[in-house]
C-alpha positions as CSV (number, residue, x, y, z in Angstrom):
1,M,-0.3,0.0,-0.1
2,R,0.9,3.5,-0.9
3,L,0.3,6.4,1.3
4,V,-0.2,9.9,-0.1
5,D,-0.1,12.8,2.0
6,L,-2.9,15.5,1.5
7,T,-1.9,17.9,4.4
8,N,-0.3,21.0,4.5
9,P,2.6,21.3,6.9
10,M,1.5,23.8,9.7
11,S,4.1,25.9,11.6
12,I,4.0,29.5,13.1
13,H,4.0,31.0,9.7
14,S,0.3,29.4,8.8
15,P,-2.1,32.3,8.0
16,G,-5.4,31.6,9.5
17,W,-8.8,32.5,8.0
18,V,-9.5,35.9,7.1
19,G,-9.2,38.1,10.5
20,Y,-8.3,35.0,12.3
21,P,-5.1,35.2,14.3
22,A,-2.2,33.3,13.7
23,P,-0.8,30.7,15.9
24,K,1.8,31.3,18.5
25,L,4.3,28.5,20.0
26,W,6.5,28.9,22.5
27,Y,8.6,26.9,25.0
28,I,7.7,26.5,28.7
29,Q,10.6,23.8,29.1
30,Q,14.0,23.5,27.7
31,H,16.9,21.0,27.7
32,H,19.2,23.7,29.3
33,T,17.1,24.5,32.5
34,N,14.5,21.6,33.1
35,G,16.4,18.4,31.1
36,I,13.5,18.3,28.5
37,V,11.6,19.9,26.0
38,S,7.8,21.1,26.6
39,Q,5.8,23.5,24.4
40,M,2.6,25.6,24.7
41,I,0.7,26.2,21.3
42,E,-2.4,28.9,21.3
43,T,-4.1,28.5,17.5
44,P,-7.8,28.8,16.3
45,L,-9.0,25.7,15.0
46,H,-9.2,27.0,11.6
47,I,-5.6,26.7,10.6
48,G,-3.8,24.4,8.4
49,T,-5.4,21.4,6.9
50,H,-8.5,21.0,9.6
51,L,-11.7,19.3,9.6
52,D,-15.2,21.4,10.4
53,S,-17.7,19.6,12.5
54,E,-21.4,20.5,12.4
55,M,-20.9,22.2,15.2
56,H,-19.2,25.1,13.3
57,G,-22.0,25.2,10.8
58,V,-24.9,24.7,12.4
59,S,-26.8,25.6,15.9
60,G,-27.1,22.4,17.7
61,G,-24.8,20.5,15.7
62,K,-22.2,17.5,16.9
63,D,-18.5,18.4,17.7
64,I,-15.6,17.1,16.0
65,A,-15.1,13.8,18.4
66,A,-18.4,12.7,17.4
67,I,-17.5,12.2,14.1
68,P,-17.1,7.9,14.0
69,L,-14.2,6.6,12.5
70,E,-16.4,4.8,9.6
71,R,-17.1,8.3,8.3
72,L,-13.9,9.9,8.3
73,V,-12.0,6.7,6.5
74,H,-13.9,5.8,3.7
75,E,-13.8,4.8,-0.2
76,G,-13.7,8.2,-2.4
77,V,-12.2,10.4,-4.9
78,I,-9.8,13.0,-5.7
79,V,-11.2,15.1,-8.4
80,D,-9.4,18.0,-10.7
81,V,-11.3,20.9,-11.6
82,S,-8.2,23.4,-11.8
83,E,-9.5,24.5,-15.2
84,I,-12.2,26.6,-13.6
85,G,-9.4,29.2,-12.3
86,E,-10.0,32.6,-10.1
87,W,-13.1,33.2,-8.9
88,G,-14.5,30.1,-10.6
89,I,-17.6,28.0,-10.3
90,Y,-17.8,24.0,-9.7
91,T,-21.0,22.2,-10.4
92,P,-22.4,18.9,-9.9
93,E,-22.3,18.3,-13.8
94,L,-18.4,19.3,-14.2
95,I,-17.7,17.0,-11.2
96,E,-19.5,14.2,-12.5
97,S,-18.1,14.7,-15.8
98,K,-14.3,13.9,-14.5
99,V,-15.0,11.0,-12.1
100,E,-17.7,8.6,-10.8
101,V,-19.0,9.7,-7.7
102,K,-21.0,6.8,-5.8
103,Q,-23.3,7.1,-2.8
104,G,-21.3,7.8,0.4
105,D,-18.1,8.5,-1.1
106,I,-15.6,11.2,0.4
107,L,-14.8,13.7,-2.5
108,I,-12.2,15.9,-2.4
109,I,-11.9,18.6,-4.8
110,H,-8.5,19.9,-6.2
111,T,-8.9,23.8,-7.6
112,G,-5.1,24.0,-8.1
113,W,-5.5,26.5,-5.1
114,Y,-2.9,24.9,-2.4
115,K,0.1,26.1,-4.6
116,Y,-1.1,29.8,-2.9
117,Y,-0.7,28.6,0.1
118,A,1.9,29.8,2.9
119,G,5.2,28.1,2.3
120,Q,4.2,26.4,-1.5
121,E,6.1,27.5,-4.9
122,K,3.6,30.0,-5.8
123,E,2.9,31.5,-2.3
124,D,0.4,34.1,-2.3
125,V,-2.0,34.3,0.5
126,V,-4.4,37.2,-0.6
127,T,-5.1,35.2,-4.1
128,Y,-5.2,32.0,-1.7
129,F,-8.2,33.4,0.8
130,L,-9.8,35.8,-1.7
131,K,-9.6,34.8,-5.0
132,H,-10.4,31.0,-4.8
133,P,-13.2,28.8,-6.5
134,G,-16.0,27.5,-5.0
135,P,-19.2,25.6,-5.6
136,N,-23.2,27.0,-6.2
137,K,-26.0,26.0,-4.5
138,Q,-26.6,23.5,-6.6
139,F,-23.5,21.4,-5.3
140,A,-24.7,21.5,-2.0
141,E,-27.9,19.9,-2.7
142,W,-26.2,17.0,-4.8
143,A,-23.8,16.5,-1.9
144,I,-26.7,15.9,0.5
145,E,-28.3,13.5,-2.3
146,K,-25.0,11.6,-2.7
147,E,-25.0,11.4,0.8
148,L,-21.1,12.0,1.0
149,S,-19.1,11.2,4.0
150,W,-17.5,14.6,3.7
151,I,-16.0,17.0,1.4
152,G,-12.4,18.6,1.0
153,V,-11.3,21.3,-0.6
154,D,-7.4,22.8,-1.6
155,C,-8.4,26.1,-0.4
156,G,-9.4,28.6,2.3
157,S,-12.9,27.7,2.7
158,A,-15.6,24.9,1.0
159,D,-17.6,28.0,0.2
160,H,-17.0,30.5,-3.3
161,A,-14.8,32.7,-1.4
162,L,-17.3,35.7,-2.4
163,N,-20.1,33.7,-0.7
164,T,-18.3,34.1,2.5
165,S,-17.8,36.8,4.8
166,I,-15.1,38.2,2.7
167,R,-17.8,39.8,0.9
168,F,-18.3,42.1,4.0
169,K,-14.7,42.3,4.9
170,R,-13.2,43.0,1.2
171,P,-15.9,44.9,-0.7
172,D,-13.0,46.0,-2.9
173,M,-13.1,41.9,-3.9
174,V,-16.7,42.2,-4.5
175,K,-16.2,45.5,-7.2
176,E,-13.3,43.6,-8.8
177,F,-15.3,40.3,-9.3
178,E,-18.2,42.1,-10.5
179,S,-16.4,44.5,-12.8
180,S,-14.2,41.6,-14.5
181,R,-17.4,39.2,-14.9
182,Q,-19.7,41.9,-15.7
183,V,-22.5,40.4,-13.3
184,K,-23.9,41.8,-9.8
185,L,-22.7,39.3,-6.8
186,E,-25.8,39.0,-5.9
187,E,-27.1,37.4,-8.9
188,V,-24.2,34.9,-8.4
189,F,-24.6,33.9,-5.0
190,P,-27.7,35.6,-3.3
191,E,-26.9,36.7,0.3
192,A,-29.8,34.4,1.7
193,D,-27.2,31.4,0.8
194,L,-24.1,33.0,2.1
195,F,-21.8,29.8,3.6
196,V,-24.4,27.6,2.3
197,M,-21.8,24.9,2.1
198,H,-21.5,25.4,6.3
199,H,-25.0,25.4,6.8
200,E,-27.1,22.7,4.4
201,P,-24.7,19.8,4.2
202,F,-23.9,20.3,7.6
203,R,-27.5,19.4,8.9
204,H,-27.0,16.1,6.8
205,G,-24.0,15.5,8.7
206,I,-21.9,16.3,6.0
207,V,-19.2,18.1,6.8
208,H,-16.3,19.4,5.1
209,A,-12.0,19.6,5.3
210,E,-10.0,22.8,4.4
211,N,-6.8,23.9,3.0
212,V,-6.1,20.5,2.2
213,G,-2.9,20.1,-0.2
214,G,0.1,18.0,0.1
215,D,1.1,15.7,-2.5
216,I,-2.8,16.1,-4.0
217,A,-1.4,16.8,-7.3
218,R,-0.2,13.1,-7.6
219,V,-3.4,11.4,-7.3
220,L,-5.8,13.8,-9.4
221,N,-8.6,11.4,-10.6
222,T,-7.9,8.9,-8.7
223,R,-10.2,6.8,-6.3
224,C,-8.7,5.1,-3.3
225,L,-9.2,4.9,0.5
226,I,-9.2,8.4,2.1
227,G,-8.7,9.4,5.9
228,A,-9.2,12.4,7.8
229,F,-7.7,11.8,11.1
230,P,-8.6,15.4,13.3
231,W,-7.9,15.6,16.9
232,R,-10.8,13.8,19.0
233,F,-11.6,16.9,21.2
234,E,-14.9,17.0,22.8
235,G,-16.6,20.0,22.3
236,A,-14.5,21.7,19.4
237,E,-16.4,22.7,16.3
238,A,-13.2,22.2,14.3
239,G,-10.1,20.2,14.7
240,I,-6.6,20.2,12.9
241,C,-6.3,17.0,10.9
242,R,-3.9,14.7,8.9
243,I,-5.6,14.1,5.8
244,V,-4.5,10.7,3.8
245,A,-4.8,9.1,0.5
246,F,-4.1,5.0,0.8
247,L,-3.4,3.3,-2.6
248,D,-3.1,-0.3,-3.5
249,E,0.2,-0.7,-5.3
């Protein structure tokens, strides 16, 4: 069996979601004073490769510790939709034109945006967080119909960048989008559907991983066993995690 890591390395340089603080790591014991090294960390949970729980998007939803291993580790497929580019929109039709998505699959979506993540070959966190592609509402409805185990994306949010709070935090991005596309954002993503991927699928137990990356380019359009391994942290609305594709030789 060959293992492919789909996790971005995490460090004090890892950027949090727009407006979130960076992680802090410091020593509380050192070899020369204590004979052993110990560290502490302070961090948002939405940083690096992480899995959101229902609790993040739905009031009364389950925490990260409540997701069963049988759901975290399951057969699935990694699909390449990188041709859609900046602020592109992927649909169920596009996904299914590339790969077969079975009922209950894990679905990981490669937009190519991981290349802009901190420390990557084309690092550009402005492009990474503010201009990444995302799905339409029909995709969210399709994910529910497919009863997907969970979804992973190689960008900052499972929602389109401008179907998040970024549309309010960065109105300049909205102007740029509307100017480049010659369409009003409200016509493409009505405010009533804001964060649709964080709301509708979550109500059905279909959560998602964000900032997926690592060696994802090695397994494009591939069906295999996929596993996500977040902290088993009771009361947490998300969990920093390792994501691995398991391939038969």
